PDB file as gemmi writes it, atoms N, CA and C in Angstrom:
CRYST1    1.000    1.000    1.000  90.00  90.00  90.00 P 1                      
ATOM      1  N   MET A   1     -48.481 -41.799   7.859  1.00  0.00           N  
ATOM      2  CA  MET A   1     -47.602 -42.564   8.691  1.00  0.00           C  
ATOM      3  C   MET A   1     -46.148 -42.238   8.350  1.00  0.00           C  
ATOM      4  N   THR A   2     -45.374 -41.987   9.357  1.00  0.00           N  
ATOM      5  CA  THR A   2     -43.965 -41.674   9.157  1.00  0.00           C  
ATOM      6  C   THR A   2     -43.125 -42.921   9.375  1.00  0.00           C  
ATOM      7  N   THR A   3     -42.246 -43.081   8.447  1.00  0.00           N  
ATOM      8  CA  THR A   3     -41.342 -44.225   8.541  1.00  0.00           C  
ATOM      9  C   THR A   3     -39.995 -43.726   9.027  1.00  0.00           C  
ATOM     10  N   PRO A   4     -39.186 -44.600   9.536  1.00  0.00           N  
ATOM     11  CA  PRO A   4     -37.855 -44.177   9.979  1.00  0.00           C  
ATOM     12  C   PRO A   4     -37.044 -43.538   8.850  1.00  0.00           C  
ATOM     13  N   ILE A   5     -37.240 -43.977   7.637  1.00  0.00           N  
ATOM     14  CA  ILE A   5     -36.485 -43.407   6.508  1.00  0.00           C  
ATOM     15  C   ILE A   5     -36.966 -41.991   6.223  1.00  0.00           C  
ATOM     16  N   SER A   6     -38.259 -41.735   6.281  1.00  0.00           N  
ATOM     17  CA  SER A   6     -38.745 -40.381   6.034  1.00  0.00           C  
ATOM     18  C   SER A   6     -38.341 -39.447   7.165  1.00  0.00           C  
ATOM     19  N   THR A   7     -38.313 -39.948   8.384  1.00  0.00           N  
ATOM     20  CA  THR A   7     -37.861 -39.140   9.516  1.00  0.00           C  
ATOM     21  C   THR A   7     -36.380 -38.792   9.347  1.00  0.00           C  
ATOM     22  N   LEU A   8     -35.622 -39.792   8.959  1.00  0.00           N  
ATOM     23  CA  LEU A   8     -34.188 -39.555   8.722  1.00  0.00           C  
ATOM     24  C   LEU A   8     -33.987 -38.565   7.586  1.00  0.00           C  
ATOM     25  N   ALA A   9     -34.771 -38.689   6.516  1.00  0.00           N  
ATOM     26  CA  ALA A   9     -34.662 -37.768   5.387  1.00  0.00           C  
ATOM     27  C   ALA A   9     -35.026 -36.351   5.811  1.00  0.00           C  
ATOM     28  N   ASP A  10     -36.055 -36.203   6.643  1.00  0.00           N  
ATOM     29  CA  ASP A  10     -36.423 -34.875   7.144  1.00  0.00           C  
ATOM     30  C   ASP A  10     -35.317 -34.281   8.008  1.00  0.00           C  
ATOM     31  N   THR A  11     -34.724 -35.115   8.840  1.00  0.00           N  
ATOM     32  CA  THR A  11     -33.635 -34.649   9.705  1.00  0.00           C  
ATOM     33  C   THR A  11     -32.429 -34.211   8.868  1.00  0.00           C  
ATOM     34  N   VAL A  12     -32.086 -35.005   7.890  1.00  0.00           N  
ATOM     35  CA  VAL A  12     -30.951 -34.665   7.019  1.00  0.00           C  
ATOM     36  C   VAL A  12     -31.245 -33.384   6.248  1.00  0.00           C  
ATOM     37  N   ALA A  13     -32.464 -33.254   5.740  1.00  0.00           N  
ATOM     38  CA  ALA A  13     -32.832 -32.044   4.989  1.00  0.00           C  
ATOM     39  C   ALA A  13     -32.778 -30.824   5.885  1.00  0.00           C  
ATOM     40  N   GLY A  14     -33.271 -30.946   7.107  1.00  0.00           N  
ATOM     41  CA  GLY A  14     -33.214 -29.815   8.048  1.00  0.00           C  
ATOM     42  C   GLY A  14     -31.785 -29.444   8.400  1.00  0.00           C  
ATOM     43  N   THR A  15     -30.964 -30.448   8.642  1.00  0.00           N  
ATOM     44  CA  THR A  15     -29.554 -30.196   8.961  1.00  0.00           C  
ATOM     45  C   THR A  15     -28.842 -29.542   7.777  1.00  0.00           C  
ATOM     46  N   ALA A  16     -29.128 -30.006   6.576  1.00  0.00           N  
ATOM     47  CA  ALA A  16     -28.511 -29.421   5.387  1.00  0.00           C  
ATOM     48  C   ALA A  16     -28.942 -27.971   5.222  1.00  0.00           C  
ATOM     49  N   ALA A  17     -30.226 -27.690   5.448  1.00  0.00           N  
ATOM     50  CA  ALA A  17     -30.710 -26.310   5.333  1.00  0.00           C  
ATOM     51  C   ALA A  17     -30.050 -25.419   6.376  1.00  0.00           C  
ATOM     52  N   ASP A  18     -29.911 -25.915   7.615  1.00  0.00           N  
ATOM     53  CA  ASP A  18     -29.239 -25.143   8.665  1.00  0.00           C  
ATOM     54  C   ASP A  18     -27.772 -24.879   8.296  1.00  0.00           C  
ATOM     55  N   THR A  19     -27.131 -25.899   7.767  1.00  0.00           N  
ATOM     56  CA  THR A  19     -25.720 -25.753   7.376  1.00  0.00           C  
ATOM     57  C   THR A  19     -25.579 -24.729   6.261  1.00  0.00           C  
ATOM     58  N   ILE A  20     -26.478 -24.759   5.305  1.00  0.00           N  
ATOM     59  CA  ILE A  20     -26.440 -23.787   4.211  1.00  0.00           C  
ATOM     60  C   ILE A  20     -26.657 -22.373   4.743  1.00  0.00           C  
ATOM     61  N   ASP A  21     -27.597 -22.203   5.645  1.00  0.00           N  
ATOM     62  CA  ASP A  21     -27.851 -20.877   6.229  1.00  0.00           C  
ATOM     63  C   ASP A  21     -26.645 -20.370   7.002  1.00  0.00           C  
ATOM     64  N   ARG A  22     -26.041 -21.243   7.807  1.00  0.00           N  
ATOM     65  CA  ARG A  22     -24.856 -20.825   8.577  1.00  0.00           C  
ATOM     66  C   ARG A  22     -23.697 -20.493   7.649  1.00  0.00           C  
ATOM     67  N   THR A  23     -23.528 -21.275   6.597  1.00  0.00           N  
ATOM     68  CA  THR A  23     -22.458 -21.016   5.633  1.00  0.00           C  
ATOM     69  C   THR A  23     -22.690 -19.683   4.929  1.00  0.00           C  
ATOM     70  N   ARG A  24     -23.924 -19.423   4.540  1.00  0.00           N  
ATOM     71  CA  ARG A  24     -24.253 -18.158   3.889  1.00  0.00           C  
ATOM     72  C   ARG A  24     -23.953 -16.985   4.827  1.00  0.00           C  
ATOM     73  N   SER A  25     -24.334 -17.115   6.095  1.00  0.00           N  
ATOM     74  CA  SER A  25     -24.065 -16.048   7.068  1.00  0.00           C  
ATOM     75  C   SER A  25     -22.565 -15.829   7.238  1.00  0.00           C  
ATOM     76  N   THR A  26     -21.823 -16.932   7.292  1.00  0.00           N  
ATOM     77  CA  THR A  26     -20.370 -16.818   7.446  1.00  0.00           C  
ATOM     78  C   THR A  26     -19.738 -16.132   6.238  1.00  0.00           C  
ATOM     79  N   VAL A  27     -20.155 -16.519   5.050  1.00  0.00           N  
ATOM     80  CA  VAL A  27     -19.613 -15.914   3.825  1.00  0.00           C  
ATOM     81  C   VAL A  27     -19.970 -14.433   3.769  1.00  0.00           C  
ATOM     82  N   GLU A  28     -21.202 -14.091   4.127  1.00  0.00           N  
ATOM     83  CA  GLU A  28     -21.600 -12.681   4.131  1.00  0.00           C  
ATOM     84  C   GLU A  28     -20.782 -11.892   5.157  1.00  0.00           C  
ATOM     85  N   GLY A  29     -20.520 -12.496   6.318  1.00  0.00           N  
ATOM     86  CA  GLY A  29     -19.681 -11.836   7.322  1.00  0.00           C  
ATOM     87  C   GLY A  29     -18.265 -11.619   6.821  1.00  0.00           C  
ATOM     88  N   LEU A  30     -17.718 -12.635   6.142  1.00  0.00           N  
ATOM     89  CA  LEU A  30     -16.374 -12.493   5.587  1.00  0.00           C  
ATOM     90  C   LEU A  30     -16.326 -11.416   4.509  1.00  0.00           C  
ATOM     91  N   ALA A  31     -17.363 -11.347   3.697  1.00  0.00           N  
ATOM     92  CA  ALA A  31     -17.417 -10.312   2.657  1.00  0.00           C  
ATOM     93  C   ALA A  31     -17.481  -8.922   3.288  1.00  0.00           C  
ATOM     94  N   ASP A  32     -18.267  -8.779   4.353  1.00  0.00           N  
ATOM     95  CA  ASP A  32     -18.328  -7.494   5.063  1.00  0.00           C  
ATOM     96  C   ASP A  32     -16.967  -7.131   5.643  1.00  0.00           C  
ATOM     97  N   ASP A  33     -16.290  -8.115   6.243  1.00  0.00           N  
ATOM     98  CA  ASP A  33     -14.957  -7.868   6.800  1.00  0.00           C  
ATOM     99  C   ASP A  33     -13.972  -7.455   5.719  1.00  0.00           C  
ATOM    100  N   ALA A  34     -14.057  -8.097   4.556  1.00  0.00           N  
ATOM    101  CA  ALA A  34     -13.161  -7.750   3.446  1.00  0.00           C  
ATOM    102  C   ALA A  34     -13.424  -6.328   2.969  1.00  0.00           C  
ATOM    103  N   ARG A  35     -14.705  -5.949   2.894  1.00  0.00           N  
ATOM    104  CA  ARG A  35     -15.020  -4.566   2.490  1.00  0.00           C  
ATOM    105  C   ARG A  35     -14.482  -3.566   3.516  1.00  0.00           C  
ATOM    106  N   ASP A  36     -14.644  -3.888   4.801  1.00  0.00           N  
ATOM    107  CA  ASP A  36     -14.129  -2.999   5.844  1.00  0.00           C  
ATOM    108  C   ASP A  36     -12.615  -2.855   5.762  1.00  0.00           C  
ATOM    109  N   LEU A  37     -11.925  -3.972   5.589  1.00  0.00           N  
ATOM    110  CA  LEU A  37     -10.463  -3.914   5.476  1.00  0.00           C  
ATOM    111  C   LEU A  37     -10.027  -3.127   4.250  1.00  0.00           C  
ATOM    112  N   THR A  38     -10.724  -3.312   3.157  1.00  0.00           N  
ATOM    113  CA  THR A  38     -10.395  -2.566   1.944  1.00  0.00           C  
ATOM    114  C   THR A  38     -10.580  -1.070   2.163  1.00  0.00           C  
ATOM    115  N   GLN A  39     -11.677  -0.705   2.795  1.00  0.00           N  
ATOM    116  CA  GLN A  39     -11.937   0.716   3.054  1.00  0.00           C  
ATOM    117  C   GLN A  39     -10.895   1.304   3.989  1.00  0.00           C  
ATOM    118  N   ARG A  40     -10.514   0.530   5.021  1.00  0.00           N  
ATOM    119  CA  ARG A  40      -9.478   1.026   5.929  1.00  0.00           C  
ATOM    120  C   ARG A  40      -8.153   1.199   5.200  1.00  0.00           C  
ATOM    121  N   GLY A  41      -7.834   0.270   4.293  1.00  0.00           N  
ATOM    122  CA  GLY A  41      -6.605   0.395   3.517  1.00  0.00           C  
ATOM    123  C   GLY A  41      -6.628   1.616   2.619  1.00  0.00           C  
ATOM    124  N   VAL A  42      -7.759   1.857   1.976  1.00  0.00           N  
ATOM    125  CA  VAL A  42      -7.890   3.034   1.113  1.00  0.00           C  
ATOM    126  C   VAL A  42      -7.742   4.310   1.937  1.00  0.00           C  
ATOM    127  N   ASN A  43      -8.381   4.343   3.100  1.00  0.00           N  
ATOM    128  CA  ASN A  43      -8.279   5.528   3.961  1.00  0.00           C  
ATOM    129  C   ASN A  43      -6.847   5.750   4.433  1.00  0.00           C  
ATOM    130  N   ALA A  44      -6.156   4.671   4.815  1.00  0.00           N  
ATOM    131  CA  ALA A  44      -4.766   4.799   5.260  1.00  0.00           C  
ATOM    132  C   ALA A  44      -3.874   5.296   4.126  1.00  0.00           C  
ATOM    133  N   LEU A  45      -4.097   4.780   2.932  1.00  0.00           N  
ATOM    134  CA  LEU A  45      -3.313   5.224   1.780  1.00  0.00           C  
ATOM    135  C   LEU A  45      -3.567   6.689   1.473  1.00  0.00           C  
ATOM    136  N   ARG A  46      -4.826   7.120   1.545  1.00  0.00           N  
ATOM    137  CA  ARG A  46      -5.161   8.516   1.294  1.00  0.00           C  
ATOM    138  C   ARG A  46      -4.516   9.419   2.343  1.00  0.00           C  
ATOM    139  N   ASP A  47      -4.574   9.008   3.625  1.00  0.00           N  
ATOM    140  CA  ASP A  47      -3.970   9.813   4.687  1.00  0.00           C  
ATOM    141  C   ASP A  47      -2.456   9.884   4.536  1.00  0.00           C  
ATOM    142  N   GLY A  48      -1.844   8.749   4.188  1.00  0.00           N  
ATOM    143  CA  GLY A  48      -0.391   8.735   3.984  1.00  0.00           C  
ATOM    144  C   GLY A  48       0.026   9.606   2.816  1.00  0.00           C  
ATOM    145  N   THR A  49      -0.747   9.566   1.747  1.00  0.00           N  
ATOM    146  CA  THR A  49      -0.450  10.402   0.584  1.00  0.00           C  
ATOM    147  C   THR A  49      -0.564  11.877   0.925  1.00  0.00           C  
ATOM    148  N   ARG A  50      -1.607  12.213   1.675  1.00  0.00           N  
ATOM    149  CA  ARG A  50      -1.796  13.608   2.079  1.00  0.00           C  
ATOM    150  C   ARG A  50      -0.627  14.080   2.951  1.00  0.00           C  
ATOM    151  N   ALA A  51      -0.213  13.250   3.909  1.00  0.00           N  
ATOM    152  CA  ALA A  51       0.894  13.616   4.788  1.00  0.00           C  
ATOM    153  C   ALA A  51       2.191  13.766   3.991  1.00  0.00           C  
ATOM    154  N   LEU A  52       2.422  12.869   3.044  1.00  0.00           N  
ATOM    155  CA  LEU A  52       3.630  12.954   2.217  1.00  0.00           C  
ATOM    156  C   LEU A  52       3.622  14.214   1.365  1.00  0.00           C  
ATOM    157  N   ARG A  53       2.455  14.555   0.820  1.00  0.00           N  
ATOM    158  CA  ARG A  53       2.335  15.768   0.004  1.00  0.00           C  
ATOM    159  C   ARG A  53       2.627  17.009   0.859  1.00  0.00           C  
ATOM    160  N   GLU A  54       2.088  17.044   2.066  1.00  0.00           N  
ATOM    161  CA  GLU A  54       2.317  18.194   2.944  1.00  0.00           C  
ATOM    162  C   GLU A  54       3.789  18.299   3.340  1.00  0.00           C  
ATOM    163  N   GLU A  55       4.412  17.155   3.637  1.00  0.00           N  
ATOM    164  CA  GLU A  55       5.829  17.158   4.012  1.00  0.00           C  
ATOM    165  C   GLU A  55       6.699  17.599   2.838  1.00  0.00           C  
ATOM    166  N   THR A  56       6.364  17.152   1.645  1.00  0.00           N  
ATOM    167  CA  THR A  56       7.116  17.554   0.454  1.00  0.00           C  
ATOM    168  C   THR A  56       6.995  19.057   0.212  1.00  0.00           C  
ATOM    169  N   ALA A  57       5.791  19.577   0.387  1.00  0.00           N  
ATOM    170  CA  ALA A  57       5.593  21.022   0.214  1.00  0.00           C  
ATOM    171  C   ALA A  57       6.397  21.795   1.255  1.00  0.00           C  
ATOM    172  N   HIS A  58       6.425  21.299   2.480  1.00  0.00           N  
ATOM    173  CA  HIS A  58       7.193  21.960   3.545  1.00  0.00           C  
ATOM    174  C   HIS A  58       8.689  21.930   3.216  1.00  0.00           C  
ATOM    175  N   LEU A  59       9.180  20.775   2.761  1.00  0.00           N  
ATOM    176  CA  LEU A  59      10.598  20.682   2.407  1.00  0.00           C  
ATOM    177  C   LEU A  59      10.942  21.588   1.228  1.00  0.00           C  
ATOM    178  N   ALA A  60      10.047  21.682   0.270  1.00  0.00           N  
ATOM    179  CA  ALA A  60      10.285  22.572  -0.882  1.00  0.00           C  
ATOM    180  C   ALA A  60      10.354  24.022  -0.424  1.00  0.00           C  
ATOM    181  N   ASP A  61       9.443  24.412   0.461  1.00  0.00           N  
ATOM    182  CA  ASP A  61       9.467  25.779   0.983  1.00  0.00           C  
ATOM    183  C   ASP A  61      10.748  26.044   1.768  1.00  0.00           C  
ATOM    184  N   SER A  62      11.174  25.066   2.561  1.00  0.00           N  
ATOM    185  CA  SER A  62      12.410  25.219   3.337  1.00  0.00           C  
ATOM    186  C   SER A  62      13.617  25.354   2.419  1.00  0.00           C  
ATOM    187  N   THR A  63      13.628  24.562   1.355  1.00  0.00           N  
ATOM    188  CA  THR A  63      14.743  24.618   0.407  1.00  0.00           C  
ATOM    189  C   THR A  63      14.804  25.970  -0.287  1.00  0.00           C  
ATOM    190  N   VAL A  64      13.662  26.447  -0.719  1.00  0.00           N  
ATOM    191  CA  VAL A  64      13.624  27.764  -1.383  1.00  0.00           C  
ATOM    192  C   VAL A  64      14.086  28.850  -0.411  1.00  0.00           C  
ATOM    193  N   GLY A  65      13.637  28.759   0.829  1.00  0.00           N  
ATOM    194  CA  GLY A  65      14.066  29.743   1.837  1.00  0.00           C  
ATOM    195  C   GLY A  65      15.565  29.702   2.055  1.00  0.00           C  
ATOM    196  N   TYR A  66      16.144  28.484   2.116  1.00  0.00           N  
ATOM    197  CA  TYR A  66      17.581  28.355   2.305  1.00  0.00           C  
ATOM    198  C   TYR A  66      18.336  28.941   1.119  1.00  0.00           C  
ATOM    199  N   ILE A  67      17.844  28.668  -0.092  1.00  0.00           N  
ATOM    200  CA  ILE A  67      18.507  29.197  -1.285  1.00  0.00           C  
ATOM    201  C   ILE A  67      18.460  30.720  -1.295  1.00  0.00           C  
ATOM    202  N   LYS A  68      17.351  31.295  -0.865  1.00  0.00           N  
ATOM    203  CA  LYS A  68      17.250  32.756  -0.803  1.00  0.00           C  
ATOM    204  C   LYS A  68      18.190  33.328   0.250  1.00  0.00           C  
ATOM    205  N   ASP A  69      18.319  32.639   1.388  1.00  0.00           N  
ATOM    206  CA  ASP A  69      19.172  33.130   2.476  1.00  0.00           C  
ATOM    207  C   ASP A  69      20.661  32.918   2.183  1.00  0.00           C  
ATOM    208  N   GLU A  70      21.006  31.816   1.542  1.00  0.00           N  
ATOM    209  CA  GLU A  70      22.408  31.459   1.290  1.00  0.00           C  
ATOM    210  C   GLU A  70      22.618  31.105  -0.188  1.00  0.00           C  
ATOM    211  N   PRO A  71      22.527  32.061  -1.102  1.00  0.00           N  
ATOM    212  CA  PRO A  71      22.599  31.711  -2.529  1.00  0.00           C  
ATOM    213  C   PRO A  71      23.952  31.142  -2.963  1.00  0.00           C  
ATOM    214  N   ILE A  72      25.040  31.708  -2.487  1.00  0.00           N  
ATOM    215  CA  ILE A  72      26.363  31.239  -2.918  1.00  0.00           C  
ATOM    216  C   ILE A  72      26.634  29.845  -2.362  1.00  0.00           C  
ATOM    217  N   LYS A  73      26.325  29.651  -1.089  1.00  0.00           N  
ATOM    218  CA  LYS A  73      26.514  28.351  -0.463  1.00  0.00           C  
ATOM    219  C   LYS A  73      25.651  27.294  -1.173  1.00  0.00           C  
ATOM    220  N   SER A  74      24.455  27.683  -1.558  1.00  0.00           N  
ATOM    221  CA  SER A  74      23.553  26.752  -2.249  1.00  0.00           C  
ATOM    222  C   SER A  74      24.115  26.334  -3.597  1.00  0.00           C  
ATOM    223  N   VAL A  75      24.677  27.283  -4.329  1.00  0.00           N  
ATOM    224  CA  VAL A  75      25.263  26.973  -5.626  1.00  0.00           C  
ATOM    225  C   VAL A  75      26.470  26.054  -5.458  1.00  0.00           C  
ATOM    226  N   LEU A  76      27.288  26.314  -4.449  1.00  0.00           N  
ATOM    227  CA  LEU A  76      28.463  25.461  -4.208  1.00  0.00           C  
ATOM    228  C   LEU A  76      28.044  24.044  -3.814  1.00  0.00           C  
ATOM    229  N   ILE A  77      27.017  23.928  -2.993  1.00  0.00           N  
ATOM    230  CA  ILE A  77      26.520  22.598  -2.600  1.00  0.00           C  
ATOM    231  C   ILE A  77      25.970  21.863  -3.825  1.00  0.00           C  
ATOM    232  N   ALA A  78      25.213  22.567  -4.653  1.00  0.00           N  
ATOM    233  CA  ALA A  78      24.659  21.948  -5.859  1.00  0.00           C  
ATOM    234  C   ALA A  78      25.772  21.505  -6.803  1.00  0.00           C  
ATOM    235  N   ALA A  79      26.809  22.327  -6.939  1.00  0.00           N  
ATOM    236  CA  ALA A  79      27.922  21.969  -7.819  1.00  0.00           C  
ATOM    237  C   ALA A  79      28.657  20.749  -7.281  1.00  0.00           C  
ATOM    238  N   ALA A  80      28.884  20.706  -5.974  1.00  0.00           N  
ATOM    239  CA  ALA A  80      29.563  19.555  -5.371  1.00  0.00           C  
ATOM    240  C   ALA A  80      28.725  18.289  -5.541  1.00  0.00           C  
ATOM    241  N   ALA A  81      27.424  18.389  -5.346  1.00  0.00           N  
ATOM    242  CA  ALA A  81      26.547  17.227  -5.517  1.00  0.00           C  
ATOM    243  C   ALA A  81      26.555  16.765  -6.971  1.00  0.00           C  
ATOM    244  N   GLY A  82      26.512  17.694  -7.902  1.00  0.00           N  
ATOM    245  CA  GLY A  82      26.564  17.341  -9.321  1.00  0.00           C  
ATOM    246  C   GLY A  82      27.874  16.674  -9.690  1.00  0.00           C  
ATOM    247  N   ALA A  83      28.978  17.184  -9.158  1.00  0.00           N  
ATOM    248  CA  ALA A  83      30.292  16.585  -9.443  1.00  0.00           C  
ATOM    249  C   ALA A  83      30.368  15.171  -8.868  1.00  0.00           C  
ATOM    250  N   ALA A  84      29.824  14.982  -7.664  1.00  0.00           N  
ATOM    251  CA  ALA A  84      29.834  13.651  -7.057  1.00  0.00           C  
ATOM    252  C   ALA A  84      28.987  12.674  -7.869  1.00  0.00           C  
ATOM    253  N   LEU A  85      27.832  13.106  -8.323  1.00  0.00           N  
ATOM    254  CA  LEU A  85      26.994  12.244  -9.151  1.00  0.00           C  
ATOM    255  C   LEU A  85      27.661  11.919 -10.473  1.00  0.00           C  
ATOM    256  N   MET A  86      28.326  12.880 -11.045  1.00  0.00           N  
ATOM    257  CA  MET A  86      29.022  12.653 -12.314  1.00  0.00           C  
ATOM    258  C   MET A  86      30.166  11.664 -12.115  1.00  0.00           C  
ATOM    259  N   ALA A  87      30.884  11.778 -10.994  1.00  0.00           N  
ATOM    260  CA  ALA A  87      31.973  10.839 -10.714  1.00  0.00           C  
ATOM    261  C   ALA A  87      31.422   9.428 -10.531  1.00  0.00           C  
ATOM    262  N   LEU A  88      30.301   9.291  -9.843  1.00  0.00           N  
ATOM    263  CA  LEU A  88      29.686   7.977  -9.665  1.00  0.00           C  
ATOM    264  C   LEU A  88      29.217   7.408 -11.002  1.00  0.00           C  
ATOM    265  N   ALA A  89      28.630   8.242 -11.842  1.00  0.00           N  
ATOM    266  CA  ALA A  89      28.169   7.781 -13.152  1.00  0.00           C  
ATOM    267  C   ALA A  89      29.339   7.335 -14.013  1.00  0.00           C  
ATOM    268  N   THR A  90      30.435   8.078 -13.973  1.00  0.00           N  
ATOM    269  CA  THR A  90      31.622   7.722 -14.746  1.00  0.00           C  
ATOM    270  C   THR A  90      32.209   6.417 -14.238  1.00  0.00           C  
ATOM    271  N   LEU A  91      32.290   6.268 -12.941  1.00  0.00           N  
ATOM    272  CA  LEU A  91      32.816   5.047 -12.337  1.00  0.00           C  
ATOM    273  C   LEU A  91      31.935   3.850 -12.678  1.00  0.00           C  
ATOM    274  N   ALA A  92      30.629   4.044 -12.618  1.00  0.00           N  
ATOM    275  CA  ALA A  92      29.703   2.947 -12.942  1.00  0.00           C  
ATOM    276  C   ALA A  92      29.802   2.564 -14.413  1.00  0.00           C  
ATOM    277  N   SER A  93      29.929   3.544 -15.291  1.00  0.00           N  
ATOM    278  CA  SER A  93      30.010   3.224 -16.724  1.00  0.00           C  
ATOM    279  C   SER A  93      31.314   2.509 -17.049  1.00  0.00           C  
ATOM    280  N   ARG A  94      32.377   2.839 -16.368  1.00  0.00           N  
ATOM    281  CA  ARG A  94      33.651   2.157 -16.595  1.00  0.00           C  
ATOM    282  C   ARG A  94      33.589   0.712 -16.122  1.00  0.00           C  
ATOM    283  N   SER A  95      32.958   0.480 -14.958  1.00  0.00           N  
ATOM    284  CA  SER A  95      32.912  -0.887 -14.427  1.00  0.00           C  
ATOM    285  C   SER A  95      31.998  -1.757 -15.282  1.00  0.00           C  
ATOM    286  N   PHE A  96      30.927  -1.201 -15.833  1.00  0.00           N  
ATOM    287  CA  PHE A  96      30.070  -1.964 -16.726  1.00  0.00           C  
ATOM    288  C   PHE A  96      30.737  -2.198 -18.058  1.00  0.00           C  
ATOM    289  N   GLY A  97      31.529  -1.237 -18.522  1.00  0.00           N  
ATOM    290  CA  GLY A  97      32.198  -1.376 -19.804  1.00  0.00           C  
ATOM    291  C   GLY A  97      33.314  -2.403 -19.762  1.00  0.00           C  
ATOM    292  N   SER A  98      33.953  -2.613 -18.620  1.00  0.00           N  
ATOM    293  CA  SER A  98      35.063  -3.546 -18.524  1.00  0.00           C  
ATOM    294  C   SER A  98      34.609  -4.996 -18.442  1.00  0.00           C  
ATOM    295  N   ARG A  99      33.329  -5.256 -18.270  1.00  0.00           N  
ATOM    296  CA  ARG A  99      32.828  -6.637 -18.168  1.00  0.00           C  
ATOM    297  C   ARG A  99      32.698  -7.315 -19.530  1.00  0.00           C  
ATOM    298  N   ASP A 100      32.740  -6.569 -20.593  1.00  0.00           N  
ATOM    299  CA  ASP A 100      32.570  -7.153 -21.936  1.00  0.00           C  
ATOM    300  C   ASP A 100      33.761  -7.915 -22.372  1.00  0.00           C  
TER     301      ASP A 100                                                      
END                                                                             
């Protein structure tokens, strides 16, 4: 004989089991989505790194070609850049030294 309390207990138990199953499915779906996003991020990072490496190699080749074609101009540009960096370093060291 089933009593209203046992029927209610069966209903609650069934509802709880359904809720647990749905929650488990949702968590598993979220975990799958997280794995997919992680893999896409890794792939994007790998592709970006590869593109950056190729661009750097191209720029290095272009620079070497320019230096071979224009050696004197290249030396003058390098000297001017070095002098500008040295002037900035000197200016920065003076401004930091005057704060004491």
